[in-house]
C-alpha positions as CSV (number, residue, x, y, z in Angstrom):
1,X,38.6,2.8,63.5
2,X,35.3,2.6,61.5
3,X,35.0,4.7,58.4
4,X,33.1,7.9,58.5
5,X,29.5,7.4,57.1
6,X,28.3,9.8,54.4
7,X,25.0,10.4,56.2
8,X,24.0,10.4,59.8
9,X,20.3,9.8,60.0
10,X,18.8,11.4,63.1
11,X,15.5,10.0,64.4
12,X,14.0,11.7,67.5
13,X,11.4,9.6,69.2
14,X,8.6,10.8,71.6
15,X,5.4,8.7,71.9
16,X,5.2,7.5,68.3
17,X,4.8,3.8,68.9
18,X,2.2,3.4,66.1
19,X,4.4,5.1,63.5
20,X,8.0,4.2,64.4
21,X,8.1,0.9,62.5
22,X,7.1,2.5,59.3
23,X,9.8,5.2,59.6
24,X,12.5,2.6,60.3
25,X,11.3,0.3,57.6
26,X,11.5,3.1,55.1
27,X,15.1,3.9,56.2
28,X,16.2,0.3,56.0
29,X,14.9,0.1,52.4
30,X,17.1,2.9,51.1
31,X,19.1,2.1,47.9
32,X,22.0,4.3,49.2
33,X,23.5,2.4,52.2
34,X,26.4,4.6,53.4
35,X,24.7,5.9,56.5
36,X,24.6,5.5,60.3
37,X,21.4,5.7,62.4
38,X,21.2,7.7,65.6
39,X,17.8,7.2,67.3
40,X,17.2,9.2,70.4
41,X,14.3,8.5,72.8
42,X,13.2,11.8,74.4
43,X,11.5,10.4,77.5
44,X,8.7,8.5,75.7
45,X,6.0,7.0,77.9
46,X,4.7,4.4,75.4
47,X,6.4,1.4,73.9
48,X,8.0,3.2,70.9
49,X,11.5,2.8,72.1
50,X,11.2,-0.9,72.7
51,X,9.8,-1.3,69.2
52,X,12.7,0.6,67.7
53,X,15.3,-1.3,69.7
54,X,13.9,-4.6,68.4
55,X,13.7,-3.5,64.8
56,X,17.3,-2.1,64.9
57,X,18.9,-4.9,67.0
58,X,20.7,-6.4,64.1
59,X,21.7,-3.2,62.3
60,X,25.3,-2.1,62.1
61,X,26.2,1.6,62.5
62,X,23.3,2.2,64.8
63,X,23.3,4.2,68.1
64,X,20.4,4.2,70.4
65,X,20.2,7.0,73.0
66,X,17.7,7.7,75.7
67,X,17.2,10.8,77.8
68,X,14.6,12.5,80.0
69,X,12.2,14.6,78.0
70,X,13.9,17.8,76.9
71,X,12.1,18.7,73.8
72,X,12.7,18.2,70.1
73,X,15.5,20.7,69.7
74,X,17.6,19.3,72.5
75,X,17.0,15.7,71.4
76,X,18.2,16.5,67.8
77,X,21.1,18.5,69.0
78,X,22.2,15.7,71.4
79,X,21.8,13.0,68.7
80,X,23.8,15.1,66.2
81,X,26.5,15.6,68.8
82,X,26.9,11.8,68.9
83,X,27.0,11.3,65.2
84,X,29.9,10.9,62.8
85,X,28.5,11.5,59.3
86,X,29.6,14.2,56.8
87,X,26.0,15.2,56.3
88,X,23.0,15.1,58.6
89,X,19.7,13.8,57.4
90,X,16.5,14.1,59.5
91,X,13.7,11.6,59.8
92,X,10.9,12.1,62.2
93,X,9.4,9.0,63.8
94,X,6.0,9.4,62.2
95,X,7.3,10.2,58.7
96,X,8.7,8.0,55.9
97,X,11.1,8.0,53.0
98,X,10.8,6.4,49.6
99,X,13.7,4.0,48.8
100,X,15.6,6.6,46.6
101,X,15.6,9.4,49.1
102,X,19.2,9.3,50.3
103,X,20.4,8.5,46.8
104,X,18.6,11.6,45.5
105,X,20.2,13.8,48.2
106,X,23.6,12.2,47.5
107,X,23.3,13.1,43.8
108,X,22.2,16.7,44.6
109,X,25.2,17.1,47.0
110,X,27.7,15.9,44.3
111,X,26.2,18.4,41.8
112,X,26.1,21.4,44.2
113,X,28.8,20.7,46.8
114,X,28.9,24.2,48.2
115,X,25.3,24.5,49.3
116,X,24.3,24.8,53.0
117,X,21.0,23.0,52.7
118,X,19.7,20.3,50.4
119,X,16.0,19.2,49.9
120,X,14.0,16.9,47.8
121,X,10.4,17.1,46.7
122,X,7.9,15.8,49.3
123,X,4.3,14.9,49.7
124,X,1.9,15.7,52.6
125,X,-0.1,12.6,53.8
126,X,-3.6,13.6,54.9
127,X,-5.0,10.1,55.1
128,X,-4.1,6.6,53.9
129,X,-5.4,7.5,50.4
130,X,-5.0,11.3,50.2
131,X,-1.7,12.9,49.5
132,X,-0.9,16.5,48.5
133,X,2.4,17.1,46.6
134,X,4.3,20.1,48.0
135,X,4.3,23.1,45.7
136,X,6.8,25.9,45.8
137,X,5.8,29.5,44.9
138,X,7.1,30.7,41.5
139,X,9.4,27.8,40.9
140,X,9.0,25.9,37.6
141,X,7.7,22.3,37.7
142,X,10.4,19.7,38.2
143,X,12.9,22.3,39.4
144,X,16.4,21.1,40.2
145,X,19.2,23.4,41.2
146,X,20.1,26.3,43.5
147,X,16.9,28.0,44.7
148,X,17.0,31.7,43.6
149,X,15.3,32.9,46.8
150,X,14.5,30.5,49.6
151,X,12.0,32.9,51.3
152,X,10.1,33.9,48.1
153,X,9.7,30.3,47.0
154,X,8.6,29.1,50.4
155,X,5.4,31.1,50.6
156,X,3.2,28.1,49.8
157,X,5.0,25.0,50.9
158,X,8.4,25.5,52.4
159,X,11.3,24.6,50.1
160,X,12.8,22.7,53.1
161,X,10.8,20.3,55.2
162,X,12.4,18.3,58.0
163,X,12.0,14.9,56.5
164,X,13.2,16.0,53.1
165,X,16.4,17.8,54.0
166,X,20.0,17.3,54.8
167,X,22.9,19.7,55.6
168,X,26.7,19.5,56.1
169,X,27.8,19.0,59.7
170,X,29.9,22.2,59.5
171,X,26.9,24.3,58.4
172,X,24.9,23.0,61.4
173,X,27.7,23.9,63.7
174,X,28.1,27.4,62.1
175,X,24.5,28.3,62.8
176,X,24.5,26.8,66.4
177,X,22.1,24.0,65.6
178,X,18.5,23.9,66.8
179,X,17.4,26.6,69.3
180,X,16.2,24.7,72.4
181,X,14.1,27.8,73.4
182,X,11.8,27.3,70.4
183,X,8.9,25.0,71.2
184,X,7.6,23.9,67.8
185,X,9.1,26.1,65.1
186,X,12.7,24.9,65.5
187,X,12.9,23.5,62.0
188,X,11.8,26.8,60.4
189,X,14.3,28.7,62.5
190,X,17.1,26.4,61.3
191,X,16.2,26.9,57.7
192,X,16.1,30.6,58.0
193,X,19.5,30.7,59.7
194,X,21.1,28.6,57.0
195,X,19.3,30.3,54.0
196,X,20.5,33.8,55.2
197,X,24.1,32.6,54.7
198,X,24.2,29.7,52.3
199,X,22.7,28.5,49.0
200,X,19.8,26.1,49.2
201,X,19.7,23.2,46.6
202,X,16.4,21.6,45.7
203,X,15.6,18.5,43.6
204,X,11.9,18.5,42.9
205,X,12.0,16.3,39.9
206,X,10.4,13.6,42.1
207,X,9.3,13.4,45.7
208,X,11.2,11.1,48.0
209,X,9.8,11.9,51.4
210,X,6.3,11.7,53.0
211,X,5.2,14.0,55.8
212,X,2.6,12.5,58.0
213,X,-0.1,15.1,58.5
214,X,-2.9,12.7,59.6
215,X,-2.6,14.0,63.1
216,X,-1.9,17.7,62.4
217,X,-5.6,18.6,62.1
218,X,-6.5,17.9,65.7
219,X,-8.2,20.9,67.2
220,X,-6.9,20.2,70.7
221,X,-3.3,20.5,69.5
222,X,-3.8,24.3,69.0
223,X,-4.2,24.7,72.8
224,X,-0.4,24.3,73.0
225,X,0.0,27.8,71.4
226,X,0.0,29.8,74.7
227,X,2.4,32.5,73.6
228,X,3.7,34.2,70.5
229,X,6.6,32.1,69.3
230,X,10.1,33.5,69.7
231,X,10.8,32.8,66.0
232,X,8.4,35.6,64.9
233,X,10.6,38.2,66.6
234,X,14.0,36.8,66.0
235,X,14.7,38.2,62.6
236,X,13.3,41.7,62.8
237,X,16.5,43.4,61.8
238,X,17.0,41.0,58.8
239,X,13.4,41.6,57.7
240,X,14.1,45.3,57.3
241,X,16.8,44.4,54.7
242,X,15.0,41.6,52.9
243,X,11.5,42.1,51.6
244,X,11.1,38.4,50.8
245,X,12.1,37.4,54.3
246,X,9.6,40.0,55.6
247,X,6.8,38.5,53.6
248,X,7.8,34.9,54.6
249,X,7.7,35.9,58.3
250,X,4.4,37.6,57.9
251,X,3.0,34.4,56.4
252,X,4.3,32.6,59.5
253,X,2.6,35.2,61.6
254,X,-0.6,34.7,59.7
255,X,-0.6,31.0,60.4
256,X,0.1,31.6,64.1
257,X,-2.8,34.0,64.3
258,X,-5.1,31.4,62.8
259,X,-3.9,28.9,65.5
260,X,-4.7,31.5,68.2
261,X,-8.2,32.0,66.7
262,X,-8.8,28.3,66.6
263,X,-7.9,28.1,70.3
264,X,-10.0,31.2,71.1
265,X,-7.0,33.1,72.2
266,X,-8.1,36.5,70.9
267,X,-5.7,38.5,73.0
268,X,-2.6,36.9,71.5
269,X,-4.2,37.0,68.0
270,X,-4.8,40.7,68.3
271,X,-1.3,41.4,69.7
272,X,0.3,39.5,66.8
273,X,-1.9,41.2,64.2
274,X,-0.6,44.6,65.4
275,X,2.9,43.5,64.6
276,X,2.5,42.4,61.0
277,X,2.2,44.0,57.6
278,X,-1.1,43.1,56.1
279,X,0.2,44.2,52.7
280,X,2.2,41.0,52.7
281,X,-0.9,38.9,52.6
282,X,-3.3,38.1,49.8
283,X,-6.9,39.0,49.7
284,X,-8.2,35.6,51.1
285,X,-5.7,35.7,54.0
286,X,-6.8,39.2,55.0
287,X,-10.5,38.1,54.8
288,X,-9.8,35.1,57.1
289,X,-8.2,37.3,59.7
290,X,-11.3,39.4,59.9
291,X,-13.7,36.5,60.4
292,X,-15.1,35.6,63.8
293,X,-13.4,32.7,65.6
294,X,-16.5,30.5,65.3
295,X,-16.4,30.9,61.5
296,X,-12.7,30.1,61.4
297,X,-13.4,26.9,63.4
298,X,-16.2,25.9,61.1
299,X,-13.9,26.4,58.0
300,X,-11.2,24.4,59.7
301,X,-13.6,21.6,60.5
302,X,-14.7,21.4,56.8
303,X,-11.1,21.5,55.6
304,X,-10.1,18.7,58.0
305,X,-13.1,16.6,57.3
306,X,-12.6,16.8,53.5
307,X,-8.8,16.7,53.7
308,X,-8.6,19.8,51.5
309,X,-5.4,21.4,50.3
310,X,-5.1,25.0,51.6
311,X,-2.4,26.0,49.1
312,X,-4.7,28.5,47.3
313,X,-5.2,30.4,50.5
314,X,-1.4,30.9,50.8
315,X,-0.8,31.6,47.1
316,X,0.7,35.2,46.9
317,X,-0.8,37.8,44.7
318,X,2.6,38.6,43.1
319,X,5.5,36.4,42.4
């Protein structure tokens, strides 16, 4: 009987053939080696799965799965169901880890063994030469420890990002995993479910994960937002009891309204604006919501072209 690995690294794959080699290379370069790999192909129509199979053909503790396209939540849930590790670490097929990533998480777990979610510092890759280090609201530089309030400190960049986190298997089971009904906010939903119950540990003394945002600023991608996400209504009762969660959810509503304005879906933008507290937002955010769609699109084009960091827009007035 093979020994239980410390980490199970979950890699969902859907049409990422130009990125998957980089993700796998960064995983195989880890200084901490007690992990298994579970890669699941979610109905890709390109050659990404063939590339992955070739690169992992000689690797021990590797499981390759393939299924008809079911979406990211189902893919991750199915892969985690086949895994054996004590802790689950997530690596998307277009992201990368620095060599010390798993070692940094391992040290954090040993120091804070009772947390439900662990995260490292991360960087947002806007181009081959432009990176923006994630910044967390009202947390001191180089913070390491239990985060005082996950929602308060996630108002700029989220304390947890999918490529930077891991969590105990039991915690994942306790919160019922990823919600398959959520189209593109399943990561945020998982973090909320965990943070409402468990402590969150962060080591931001260095960054060890790179989030690939070179494709995020594609205007056509916003056409996928055809309805108000389920996530934005899921925690209404909890918001009444937690002002920091309320503000965090209103920030997510703000972002979704901007997406609707970018896709000229004024009806959904207006509906969502009626359901949020504008007092949660700072002055610049409130101004943006009042601007015509064409001006929003122009500002978005400028931000994208110049690879600007929008953190100042999200910076709260009060900490």
